[in-house]
C-alpha positions as MATLAB code, in Angstrom:
seq = 'MKEVLIITSYFPPETGAASNRIFHLAEGLKKRHFKVSVVTPLPNYPTGKIFKDYKGKFNHRSFENDILIYRLWIYASNSKNKLLRLCAMLSYSLSLMSFFLWHKIPKTVIVQSPPLLVAFISILFLRSKQRKLVLNVSDLWPIAGLELGALKKNFSYKLLERIEHFNYRNANLVLGQSKEILSHVKSLFPKKDTFLYRNYPNFKVPEIQLENRSKEDKIKIVYAGLLGIAQGVHKLIQHLDYSAIALHVYGDGAERKSIESFILENAHLPISYHGELSREALHKEISGYDIAIIPLLNRIYGSVPSKIFEYAKLGLPILYFGGGEGETIIENHHLGWVAKAGDYDELNRVIAKIDLSDINIDLKENIKEVAFKHFDLNIQLDTLNRAF';
ca = [
      25.251   -4.297   15.735;
      22.296   -1.888   16.034;
      18.965   -3.354   17.068;
      15.637   -2.202   15.671;
      12.079   -3.321   16.385;
       9.364   -2.789   13.761;
       5.753   -2.678   14.938;
       3.249   -3.207   12.138;
      -0.281   -4.450   11.536;
       0.661   -6.085    8.217;
       3.453   -8.477    7.290;
       3.979  -11.495    4.976;
       2.498  -14.005    4.374;
      -0.183  -11.331    4.124;
      -0.323   -9.699    0.705;
      -0.673   -6.086   -0.367;
       1.309   -2.860   -0.425;
       1.487   -2.417    3.368;
       2.857   -5.922    3.917;
       5.416   -5.611    1.111;
       6.540   -2.172    2.267;
       7.353   -3.304    5.814;
       8.956   -6.539    4.619;
      11.337   -4.619    2.334;
      12.141   -2.191    5.152;
      12.957   -5.056    7.535;
      14.988   -6.921    4.926;
      16.820   -3.753    3.881;
      17.808   -2.868    7.444;
      18.989   -6.434    8.054;
      21.272   -6.173    5.009;
      22.643   -2.960    6.478;
      23.756   -4.854    9.599;
      20.794   -4.159   11.857;
      19.493   -6.870   14.142;
      15.834   -6.704   13.131;
      12.754   -7.977   14.931;
       9.141   -7.492   13.888;
       5.946   -7.489   15.943;
       2.769   -8.101   13.952;
      -0.633   -9.800   14.381;
      -1.285  -13.401   13.407;
      -1.775  -13.234    9.609;
      -5.369  -12.371    8.690;
      -5.367   -9.698    5.956;
      -7.304   -9.160    3.681;
      -9.709  -12.032    4.478;
     -10.306  -11.047    8.099;
      -9.675  -14.655    9.129;
      -6.537  -16.116   10.710;
      -4.552  -17.969    8.047;
      -4.755  -21.757    8.108;
      -1.169  -22.354    9.315;
      -1.746  -20.087   12.336;
      -5.254  -21.100   13.412;
      -5.618  -22.146   17.040;
      -2.440  -20.299   18.092;
      -2.436  -17.506   20.652;
       0.909  -16.231   19.391;
       3.786  -17.414   17.225;
       7.537  -16.780   17.254;
       9.863  -17.606   14.352;
      13.073  -16.650   12.551;
      12.512  -15.876    8.886;
      15.505  -14.808    6.770;
      17.381  -13.957    9.994;
      14.553  -11.663   11.124;
      12.826  -12.477   14.414;
       9.048  -12.364   13.924;
       6.600  -12.153   16.836;
       3.003  -12.762   15.733;
       0.474  -11.750   18.368;
      -3.152  -12.609   18.987;
      -5.804  -10.487   17.298;
      -9.573  -10.633   17.023;
      -9.490  -10.774   13.225;
     -12.190   -9.057   11.194;
     -12.548   -7.245    7.872;
     -16.175   -6.367    8.584;
     -17.587   -3.040    7.428;
     -19.000   -2.722   10.942;
     -16.942    0.007   12.646;
     -17.386   -1.556   16.080;
     -15.974   -4.908   14.951;
     -13.011   -3.205   13.274;
     -12.388   -1.240   16.461;
     -12.452   -4.507   18.405;
      -9.794   -5.899   16.062;
      -7.519   -2.889   16.641;
      -8.117   -2.970   20.400;
      -7.343   -6.675   20.601;
      -3.995   -6.204   18.847;
      -3.278   -3.155   21.014;
      -3.844   -5.263   24.140;
      -1.504   -7.921   22.761;
       1.101   -5.216   22.154;
       0.839   -3.911   25.725;
       1.430   -7.410   27.036;
       4.393   -7.812   24.680;
       5.968   -4.554   25.896;
       5.707   -5.696   29.510;
       7.441   -9.035   28.960;
      10.097   -8.258   26.356;
      13.182   -6.093   26.231;
      12.589   -3.331   23.696;
      15.498   -2.020   21.561;
      16.492    1.643   21.617;
      15.253    2.142   18.046;
      11.626    1.321   17.251;
       9.782    1.862   13.968;
       6.010    2.125   14.316;
       3.691    1.809   11.330;
       0.703    4.168   11.075;
      -2.161    3.735   10.356;
      -3.836    2.185   12.295;
      -3.706    5.259   14.514;
      -4.711    3.421   17.672;
      -1.968    0.815   17.327;
       0.607    3.554   16.719;
      -0.739    5.519   19.710;
      -0.465    2.556   22.096;
       3.060    1.821   20.876;
       4.272    5.396   21.252;
       2.470    5.897   24.587;
       4.178    2.852   26.127;
       7.595    3.204   24.482;
       8.338    6.934   24.562;
      11.540    7.522   26.453;
      14.525    9.869   26.316;
      16.727    6.820   25.814;
      14.719    5.481   22.866;
      14.349    6.690   19.262;
      10.790    6.325   17.977;
      10.363    6.405   14.207;
       6.786    6.806   12.950;
       6.283    5.424    9.433;
       3.172    7.171    8.043;
       1.718    5.593    4.915;
      -1.673    7.379    4.949;
      -2.968   10.487    6.676;
      -5.664    9.421    9.110;
      -8.162   10.722   10.046;
      -8.067   13.000    6.952;
      -8.132   10.023    4.574;
     -11.124    8.558    6.397;
     -12.993   11.831    5.976;
     -12.231   11.975    2.237;
     -13.273    8.330    1.795;
     -16.575    8.979    3.559;
     -15.714    6.508    6.314;
     -15.593    9.269    8.968;
     -17.582   12.393    9.765;
     -16.407   15.536   11.547;
     -17.759   14.753   14.975;
     -16.407   13.947   18.435;
     -14.795   10.716   17.209;
     -12.975   12.578   14.456;
     -11.674   15.172   16.917;
     -10.450   12.370   19.173;
      -8.612   10.725   16.252;
      -7.033   14.092   15.413;
      -5.731   14.377   18.970;
      -4.298   10.860   18.749;
      -2.689   11.707   15.396;
      -1.077   14.845   16.832;
       0.128   12.943   19.905;
       1.836   10.416   17.630;
       3.632   13.097   15.604;
       4.603   15.087   18.680;
       6.215   12.138   20.429;
       7.967   10.587   17.435;
      11.638   11.455   17.074;
      11.501   10.998   13.301;
       8.518   10.809   10.935;
       8.798    8.852    7.698;
       6.176    9.786    5.103;
       5.450    8.021    1.824;
       4.504   11.314    0.136;
       5.515   14.955    0.189;
       1.933   15.807    1.145;
       2.229   13.716    4.315;
       5.438   15.447    5.317;
       3.945   18.884    4.571;
       1.000   18.041    6.813;
       3.295   16.954    9.659;
       5.445   20.084    9.263;
       2.325   22.289    9.319;
       1.564   20.916   12.789;
       5.130   20.547   14.102;
       7.514   22.727   12.040;
      10.655   21.521   13.826;
       9.870   17.804   13.508;
      12.515   15.699   11.742;
      11.007   14.078    8.655;
      12.153   11.789    5.845;
      10.504   11.029    2.490;
      10.294    7.240    2.390;
       8.525    6.132   -0.776;
       6.971    2.701   -1.186;
       9.561    1.542   -3.714;
       9.377   -2.150   -4.587;
      12.188   -4.681   -4.601;
      11.698   -7.775   -6.751;
      13.214   -9.708   -9.621;
      11.902   -8.122  -12.789;
      10.650  -10.500  -15.496;
      11.449   -9.806  -19.128;
       9.098   -7.435  -20.904;
       6.485   -9.303  -22.918;
       4.837   -7.825  -25.995;
       2.553   -9.698  -28.353;
       2.110   -8.964  -32.038;
      -1.144   -7.047  -32.218;
      -3.287   -5.632  -35.001;
      -5.048   -2.256  -34.977;
      -8.384   -4.063  -34.607;
      -7.360   -5.670  -31.303;
      -8.696   -4.260  -28.053;
      -6.287   -2.606  -25.645;
      -5.727   -5.013  -22.749;
      -5.959   -3.098  -19.459;
      -5.150   -4.775  -16.158;
      -6.051   -3.929  -12.573;
      -4.089   -5.909   -9.975;
      -4.355   -5.235   -6.273;
      -6.698   -4.793   -3.363;
     -10.383   -4.860   -4.269;
     -11.266   -2.457   -1.497;
     -13.583    0.496   -1.037;
     -10.843    3.088   -1.569;
      -9.913    1.655   -4.977;
     -13.506    1.651   -6.219;
     -12.990   -1.106   -8.800;
     -16.658   -2.130   -8.682;
     -17.744    1.368   -9.680;
     -14.940    1.569  -12.254;
     -16.045   -1.534  -14.158;
     -19.588   -0.173  -14.328;
     -18.506    3.104  -15.978;
     -15.820    2.040  -18.450;
     -16.466    2.214  -22.171;
     -15.456   -1.225  -23.460;
     -15.648   -0.463  -27.173;
     -11.846   -0.395  -27.520;
     -10.628   -2.159  -24.372;
     -10.716   -5.439  -22.481;
     -10.316   -5.338  -18.704;
      -8.564   -7.991  -16.598;
      -8.856   -7.926  -12.797;
      -6.632   -9.640  -10.211;
      -6.834   -9.467   -6.425;
      -9.102   -9.889   -3.434;
     -10.903   -7.707   -0.955;
     -14.249   -6.364    0.225;
     -15.574   -5.712   -3.298;
     -14.692   -9.101   -4.743;
     -18.198  -10.594   -4.589;
     -19.873   -7.536   -6.093;
     -17.288   -7.485   -8.912;
     -17.819  -11.174   -9.635;
     -21.595  -10.654   -9.638;
     -21.344   -7.757  -12.090;
     -19.188   -9.821  -14.451;
     -21.661  -12.724  -14.339;
     -24.610  -10.409  -14.993;
     -22.772   -8.693  -17.874;
     -21.195  -11.638  -19.662;
     -21.241   -9.687  -22.940;
     -18.635   -7.258  -21.617;
     -14.911   -8.071  -22.060;
     -14.117   -8.253  -18.336;
     -12.204  -11.151  -16.785;
     -11.574  -11.829  -13.098;
      -8.522  -14.018  -12.437;
      -8.495  -14.270   -8.640;
      -5.468  -13.627   -6.437;
      -1.937  -14.724   -7.350;
       1.375  -14.705   -5.504;
       3.401  -11.594   -6.176;
       5.964  -13.387   -8.343;
       3.288  -15.145  -10.397;
       1.355  -11.896  -10.742;
       4.351  -10.009  -12.111;
       4.903  -12.628  -14.806;
       1.210  -12.645  -15.654;
       0.562   -8.907  -15.923;
       3.798   -7.901  -17.656;
       2.201   -8.951  -20.950;
      -0.703   -6.505  -20.694;
      -0.788   -3.208  -22.560;
      -1.707   -0.838  -19.734;
      -2.076   -1.043  -15.942;
      -4.827    1.081  -14.405;
      -4.558    2.614  -10.926;
      -7.914    3.976   -9.712;
      -8.956    5.643   -6.486;
     -12.613    6.212   -5.709;
     -11.728    9.699   -4.442;
      -8.590   11.798   -4.415;
      -7.004   11.102   -1.009;
      -4.647   13.739    0.372;
      -1.249   12.226    1.128;
      -1.842    9.029   -0.816;
       0.629    7.818   -3.456;
      -0.251    4.252   -4.521;
       2.806    1.986   -4.427;
       1.524    0.359   -7.625;
       2.950    3.343   -9.520;
       6.493    2.266   -8.708;
       5.762   -1.448   -9.067;
       4.186   -1.157  -12.518;
       6.914    1.206  -13.684;
       9.570   -1.317  -12.712;
       7.706   -3.923  -14.793;
       7.742   -1.523  -17.751;
       3.950   -1.241  -17.792;
       2.414    2.030  -19.059;
       0.099    3.394  -16.383;
      -3.382    4.872  -16.632;
      -3.731    6.845  -13.394;
      -7.151    7.793  -12.069;
      -6.510    9.038   -8.566;
      -5.350   12.668   -8.563;
      -2.924   14.280   -6.154;
       0.775   13.590   -5.884;
       0.513   10.292   -7.766;
      -0.756   12.163  -10.811;
       2.255   14.491  -10.652;
       4.662   11.529  -10.547;
       3.043    9.967  -13.636;
       3.243   13.227  -15.579;
       6.749   14.273  -14.491;
       8.262   10.880  -15.328;
       6.174   10.257  -18.487;
       4.849    6.939  -17.179;
       1.521    6.984  -19.017;
      -1.795    8.839  -18.899;
      -3.864   10.570  -16.218;
      -7.568   11.316  -15.851;
      -9.218   13.456  -13.200;
     -10.161   11.390  -10.150;
     -13.865   10.523  -10.102;
     -14.531   11.807  -13.640;
     -15.419    8.655  -15.583;
     -16.334   10.592  -18.726;
     -12.838   12.073  -18.829;
     -11.340    8.645  -18.143;
     -13.136    7.207  -21.170;
     -12.047   10.168  -23.305;
      -8.420    9.594  -22.300;
      -8.697    5.878  -23.143;
     -10.285    6.661  -26.515;
      -7.223    8.721  -27.484;
      -4.743    5.902  -26.752;
      -3.427    4.248  -29.900;
      -2.469    0.602  -29.499;
       0.436    1.083  -31.909;
       2.033    3.547  -29.445;
       2.311    0.805  -26.818;
       5.531   -0.785  -28.010;
       8.750   -2.236  -26.655;
      10.500    1.155  -26.686;
       7.809    2.716  -24.502;
       7.968   -0.136  -22.009;
      11.780   -0.117  -21.869;
      11.806    3.649  -21.289;
       9.374    3.325  -18.384;
      11.446    0.528  -16.904;
      14.609    2.650  -17.209;
      12.930    5.548  -15.393;
      11.923    3.216  -12.565;
      15.438    1.857  -12.068;
      16.896    5.364  -12.123;
      14.422    7.218   -9.905;
      12.639    4.589   -7.768;
      15.588    2.740   -6.236;
      14.828    1.196   -2.847;
      18.488    0.546   -1.991;
      19.507    4.181   -2.465;
      16.576    5.204   -0.272;
      17.523    2.685    2.427;
      21.168    3.824    2.394;
      20.022    7.391    3.030;
      17.615    6.282    5.765;
      20.385    4.244    7.405;
      22.407    7.431    7.826;
      19.381    9.109    9.446;
      19.375    6.382   12.112;
];
């Protein structure tokens, strides 16, 4: 039986796309007869506080679904202060170095990136001719940080670029969640082995729900996910034209308080915040909405939100407001509507052209069929298994 170690900064019971992606990878490899172990911090995302069941513990070791999970100490923080966030990454990196010294490491290791520093420490310590290092790149840092306005082109940026290049150079195989990521890697290292590994979901799909609606009813749009800076939900709710729509928001993150404050101050607007639900409960809840919206504050090179594949599997028409490769996927597979990233006037024009009568059971079933045909995690894992 092959052994594989996965090093990640996010893992259940944490929520979100990053956690789900790595969980499905670990579970999928286990089903393909790998002996899988995972190294991750004590759960703290997205609150920036160690979860209740793990408080007071320096580390934690457990078997979950036949996967060995090592949870290491971290100075947890979701502060906007860059120094505090750096301290969090450094603390986990130190825990990783200690782990590497005291544990036998398998010959195949999958390292999640970003965070760049965590990936760098892992690759620096584990690179060996006898070991296969697989770098799983979900976002292109530091480029994404520059486009989000979180970084500036200065000495720090140049240092992060050097770390990024070191990681690519020393990885035996690079997995990228978008074609743009792989193109970027190939532009730097043309001979590097790469593999397109999309963030396809794997969950039990609830039955499609569709209420009887009249033409006078508002279109029910749902946003469900991280309420972070990159998504820009706070800015979105300020710019939407609510004359024909009602917006429902689910999730948690840095913008939660500002979103709640806006809703309280604008009680006349049809906006509802429902908090954070478990993934299974969320799927049942949102499957009855008319449209799911996926916004990004700015177009981020290399980014393809995993919500595209998740909503499609639920049969939800998608209103995409993020540009780039995600936009192309929506258009090529006829999954819904797109508006230019950052152009709220165009977004409102697109919404105004949507007819509620066009959102019917046939549309939802067609989207669901596309998802099962083109966004199949098991087919992707079978192909990846052969690459190992």
